[in-house]
C-alpha positions in Angstrom: 35.3 33.1 42.3 38.6 34.6 43.4 40.0 37.9 42.0 43.8 38.1 42.1 45.5 41.2 43.7 47.2 42.2 40.4 43.8 42.4 38.6 43.4 45.7 36.8 41.1 48.1 38.7 41.4 46.3 42.0 42.7 48.4 45.0 46.2 47.7 46.0 45.5 45.4 49.0 48.0 42.6 48.3 45.6 39.6 48.6 42.9 37.8 46.8 39.3 38.8 47.2 36.1 36.8 46.3 34.1 38.4 43.6 31.0 38.3 45.7 32.7 40.2 48.5 33.6 43.2 46.4 30.2 44.9 46.9 30.6 44.6 50.7 33.8 46.6 50.9 32.2 50.1 51.0 34.3 51.4 48.1 33.3 54.5 46.2 34.7 55.7 42.9 34.1 59.4 43.7 36.0 59.0 47.1 39.0 57.7 45.1 38.9 54.3 46.8 39.8 52.6 43.4 42.9 52.9 41.3 42.4 54.6 38.0 41.6 54.1 35.1 38.6 52.0 36.1 35.7 50.6 34.1 32.2 50.6 35.7 28.7 49.6 34.8 25.9 51.8 36.1 23.4 49.5 37.7 20.3 51.7 37.1 21.1 51.9 33.4 21.5 48.1 33.2 18.1 47.6 34.8 16.5 50.2 32.5 18.0 48.6 29.4 16.9 45.1 30.5 13.3 46.4 31.0 13.2 48.1 27.6 14.3 45.0 25.7 11.9 42.7 27.6 9.1 45.0 26.6 10.2 45.0 23.0 10.4 41.2 22.9 7.0 40.9 24.5 5.4 43.3 22.0 6.9 41.8 18.9 6.6 38.1 19.8 10.3 37.5 18.9 12.7 35.6 21.1 16.1 36.9 22.3 19.4 35.0 22.3 21.8 37.9 23.2 25.3 37.7 21.8 27.6 36.8 24.7 30.8 37.9 22.9 29.9 41.5 23.8 30.6 41.1 27.6 31.9 37.5 28.0 30.6 37.9 31.6 28.9 35.0 33.4 27.2 37.4 35.8 25.7 39.4 32.9 24.8 36.1 31.1 22.8 35.2 34.2 21.0 38.5 34.2 20.0 38.1 30.6 18.8 34.5 31.1 16.8 35.5 34.2 15.1 38.2 32.0 13.7 35.4 29.9 16.3 35.0 27.1 15.6 32.0 24.8 19.3 31.2 24.9 22.7 32.7 24.3 24.5 33.4 21.0 28.3 32.9 20.8 30.9 33.0 18.1 33.7 30.6 19.1 34.1 27.4 21.0 36.2 29.2 23.7 33.1 31.3 24.3 30.9 28.3 24.3 33.1 26.7 27.0 32.7 29.8 29.2 29.0 29.8 28.8 28.7 26.1 29.5 30.8 26.5 32.7 28.3 29.2 33.6 25.4 26.8 33.2 23.9 28.0 29.9 21.8 25.2 28.5 20.9 26.6 25.0 23.5 28.0 22.7 23.4 29.3 19.2 26.9 29.4 17.7 26.6 32.1 15.1 29.7 30.9 13.1 31.0 28.2 10.8 32.7 25.4 12.8 35.1 23.4 10.6 38.0 22.2 12.7 38.2 18.6 14.0 38.9 19.6 17.6 36.0 22.0 17.7 33.5 19.5 16.2 34.8 16.9 18.7 34.2 19.2 21.6 30.6 19.9 20.5 29.8 16.2 20.1 31.4 15.4 23.4 29.2 18.1 25.1 26.1 16.9 23.4 26.8 13.3 24.4 27.6 14.1 28.0 24.6 16.4 28.5 21.3 15.2 26.8 19.6 18.5 27.8 22.1 20.7 26.1 20.4 22.4 23.1 23.0 23.5 20.5 22.7 25.1 17.1 25.5 26.1 14.6 25.8 27.3 11.1 26.8 25.8 7.7 27.2 27.3 4.3 29.0 24.7 2.2 28.8 21.0 1.2 32.2 20.6 2.7 30.9 21.8 6.1 28.0 19.4 5.9 30.5 16.5 5.1 32.8 17.4 8.0 29.9 17.4 10.5 28.2 14.4 9.0 31.3 12.2 9.0 32.3 13.1 12.6 28.7 12.8 13.9 28.2 9.4 12.1 31.4 8.1 13.6 30.3 9.0 17.1 26.7 8.0 16.9 25.7 10.1 19.9 22.0 9.3 19.5 20.7 12.7 18.4 21.5 15.0 15.4 23.5 18.2 15.5 21.1 21.1 14.8 22.2 23.1 11.8 21.1 26.5 10.5 21.9 27.3 6.9 23.7 30.6 6.7 22.8 33.2 4.1 25.3 35.9 3.1 25.7 38.6 0.5 28.3 39.8 -1.9 31.2 41.5 -0.1 29.9 40.2 3.3 31.2 37.5 5.6 30.4 33.8 5.4 27.0 32.6 4.1 25.5 31.3 0.8 25.6 33.9 -1.9 22.6 32.5 -3.8 19.4 30.6 -3.0 20.3 27.6 -5.1 23.3 26.9 -3.0 21.2 27.2 0.2 18.7 24.7 -1.2 21.5 22.3 -2.1 22.9 22.5 1.4 19.5 21.9 2.9 19.1 18.8 0.8 22.5 17.5 1.8 21.6 18.0 5.5 18.3 16.2 5.0 20.0 13.3 3.4 22.5 13.1 6.3 19.9 12.7 8.9 19.9 11.5 11.7 23.5 12.7 12.2 22.8 16.3 11.4 19.5 18.1 11.1 18.4 21.3 9.1 16.5 23.4 11.6 16.4 26.9 10.1 18.0 29.7 8.3 20.4 32.4 9.6 22.1 35.7 8.5 23.9 38.7 9.9 22.9 42.1 8.7 25.0 44.2 11.1 27.8 45.0 8.7 25.4 47.5 6.9 25.4 49.8 10.0 28.3 51.9 8.6 26.1 53.1 5.7 23.8 56.2 5.7 20.6 55.4 7.5 18.2 55.2 4.5 20.6 53.2 2.4 21.4 50.8 5.3 17.7 50.2 6.1 17.0 49.5 2.4 19.9 47.0 2.0 19.1 45.3 5.3 15.5 44.8 4.2 16.6 43.3 0.9 19.1 41.0 2.6 16.5 39.8 5.2 14.0 39.1 2.4 16.6 36.9 0.8 16.8 34.9 4.1 13.0 34.6 4.1 13.1 33.5 0.4 15.6 30.8 1.3 13.5 29.6 4.2 10.4 29.5 2.0 12.1 27.5 -0.8 13.6 25.0 1.7 10.3 24.7 3.5 8.5 24.1 0.1 10.5 20.9 -0.3 9.7 19.9 3.3 13.4 19.8 4.2 13.3 21.3 7.7 13.4 18.7 10.4 12.1 20.5 13.4 8.4 21.2 14.2 9.3 24.9 14.5 11.6 26.6 11.9 14.2 29.0 13.3 14.7 32.3 11.5 17.5 34.3 13.1 19.4 37.5 12.5 19.4 40.8 14.3 22.5 42.3 15.7 22.3 45.4 17.9 21.3 47.9 15.1 18.5 46.5 12.9 16.5 44.0 15.0 13.3 45.9 14.4 13.7 45.2 10.7 14.3 41.5 11.4 11.0 41.3 13.2 9.2 43.2 10.4 10.6 41.2 7.5 10.7 37.7 9.1 7.2 38.2 10.3 6.1 38.0 6.6 7.6 34.6 6.0 5.0 32.2 4.4 6.0 28.8 5.8 4.1 25.5 6.4 5.3 25.3 10.0 5.5 27.8 12.8 8.6 30.0 12.9 10.6 31.3 15.8 12.2 34.6 15.1 15.4 34.8 17.2 17.1 38.1 17.7 20.8 38.3 18.7 21.4 41.8 20.0 24.4 41.7 22.3 25.0 45.4 23.1 21.5 46.4 24.3 22.3 45.6 27.9 25.1 48.1 28.3 24.3 50.2 25.2 27.0 52.9 24.5 27.5 56.6 23.9 28.2 56.4 20.1 27.5 53.8 17.5 24.6 52.1 19.1 23.1 55.3 20.4 22.9 56.5 16.8 21.5 53.1 15.7 18.9 53.2 18.5 17.7 56.7 17.5 17.2 55.4 13.9 15.4 52.3 15.2 13.0 54.5 17.3 12.1 56.5 14.2 11.4 53.3 12.1 9.6 51.1 14.6 6.1 51.7 15.9 6.7 49.0 18.6 9.8 50.9 19.9 7.9 54.2 20.0 5.2 52.7 22.2 7.7 51.7 24.9 8.5 54.4 27.4 12.1 55.7 27.6 15.0 54.2 25.8 18.4 52.6 26.2 20.9 54.4 28.4 24.7 54.2 28.3 25.8 51.9 31.2 29.5 51.5 30.5 31.9 54.2 31.6 35.7 54.4 31.8 36.9 56.9 34.4 40.4 58.4 34.4 42.4 61.1 36.1 43.5 64.3 34.5 47.2 63.8 34.8 48.4 66.9 33.0 47.1 70.2 31.6 50.1 71.2 29.4 48.2 73.7 27.2 45.3 76.1 27.7 42.8 73.9 25.8 44.3 70.4 26.2 44.3 68.0 29.1 45.9 64.6 29.2 44.0 61.7 30.7 45.5 58.6 32.3 43.7 56.2 30.1 44.2 55.0 26.5 43.7 52.3 24.0 44.7 49.7 26.6 41.6 50.8 28.5 38.9 51.5 26.0 38.1 50.6 22.3 38.0 53.3 19.6 37.5 51.1 16.6 34.1 52.8 15.9 34.9 56.3 17.1 36.8 58.1 19.9 35.2 57.8 23.3 33.0 60.7 24.4 33.7 62.8 27.5 30.6 62.5 29.6 31.2 63.8 33.1 33.6 65.8 35.2 34.2 65.4 38.9 36.6 67.2 41.2 37.3 65.0 44.3 36.6 66.9 47.5 34.2 69.3 45.7 30.6 68.3 45.7 29.0 64.9 45.7 28.0 64.3 42.1 29.7 64.5 38.7 28.8 67.3 36.4 27.6 66.3 32.9 29.7 67.7 30.1 26.9 69.0 27.9 28.7 72.0 26.4 30.4 71.7 23.1 34.2 71.6 22.9 35.0 68.5 24.9 36.5 66.0 22.6 39.0 63.2 22.7 41.4 64.1 19.8 43.9 61.3 20.0 44.8 58.3 22.1 48.1 56.5 23.0 48.5 53.2 24.8 47.9 54.8 28.3 46.9 58.4 27.5 44.0 60.2 25.9 44.2 63.8 24.6 41.2 65.8 25.8 40.5 69.0 23.9 38.8 71.6 26.2 36.4 74.5 25.4 37.8 77.9 26.1 37.7 78.8 29.8 37.1 75.2 31.0 37.9 74.7 34.7 40.1 71.6 34.6 42.8 70.8 37.0 45.3 67.9 37.5 43.6 65.4 39.8 40.1 65.9 38.3 38.2 62.8 37.1 36.6 62.4 33.7 34.1 59.8 32.7 34.3 58.5 29.1 31.5 56.8 27.2 32.6 54.4 24.5 31.3 53.6 21.1 30.9 49.8 20.4 31.2 48.3 23.9 32.6 45.0 22.7 36.1 46.4 22.3 36.1 47.9 25.7 34.9 44.9 27.7 37.9 42.9 26.4 40.3 45.3 28.0 39.1 44.4 31.5 39.1 41.2 33.5 36.7 42.8 36.0 34.3 45.7 35.9 32.5 47.3 38.9 28.8 47.7 39.1 27.9 51.1 40.7 24.8 52.9 41.8 23.8 56.5 41.0 26.3 57.8 43.7 29.1 55.6 42.2 29.3 53.4 45.2 30.5 49.9 44.3 27.6 47.5 44.5 29.2 44.4 43.0 31.6 43.4 40.2 31.5 41.2 37.1 34.2 39.0 35.7 35.0 38.7 32.0 36.6 35.8 30.1 38.1 36.8 26.8 
């Protein structure tokens, strides 16, 4: 895969470079071999996070279909699949196309697909590739009709696997009551062999903005509604597959998904599919708080050594120190997301002085405002900061930082470039 010379973060060398050659260039972030700002993934943290989630999955008996929309990186998809992921979750057909080009053979599309062109693409892919295992969501009789008519017209020889989506008042898509879910399951069953009801789905992650106790209570209640829907559908023997899929679990409450779904009383075995997308890189804000709460709730999590580490950092120069307690960094909203909260200053390094960054553990370091290309860093009294220093920022909610970069470097503990990953947003 070729990386073009104008790609953000690539040294100014004026020629293409193969992605697999980047790790052989001997570049070092701390030696200022890279143009800044620059986004990096810390390889030891990626390995640690991968290990932790593998152990959690092994302990709980759940399966993992990580949400690919977080990174949209085929290299990171491959890492997750090599770790034993059941499949990959995605949200749009553009994302599915990226994953299919990367060789992903099982995809859970956690979204409602309504458009004719989108349905045609899925049917084409299922017809061309008999081994392709695909699941998508439905929450309306109109959705069932659209899929059924298109699939019947094509007669590809196997059904499209559907999961009935359960929602809640004020939430996103999904059936708002169990009678509607049962009605949709019956319609899917009647439409066989063109479509097939294979399980029940929901997304609980929108509750993560609530206070911890309230969020956990509402998530449990919502997950129990998903279980109740599955039990009612199963009681009428409407599920087509030998194994019923129960799936939820974003990056904040997957322990509760395991707990509640594990209590489902069904006539057939159930596969509990978790869809955490942010575990691999973690973050320094939203999901760090969520993980701390998860560790307090979950006995399984407490039995696993260590925890997730922030792997994603955006580095920038101090380009100005115009006031005693304010520095301006050469990175802004074009370089990191701040939809959840402002990035957190993590480390300080002065090129030519020492070999390792210094952790910014003292109070008073804070990003107060951001512009397109600048961040306003408030400093504690007496902070030793100069123009030309480097600051590492940790983001909150990694999804909206990955989409600012076509390429991110993977670095070791000394911030030497080991490799790079490409993204496709």
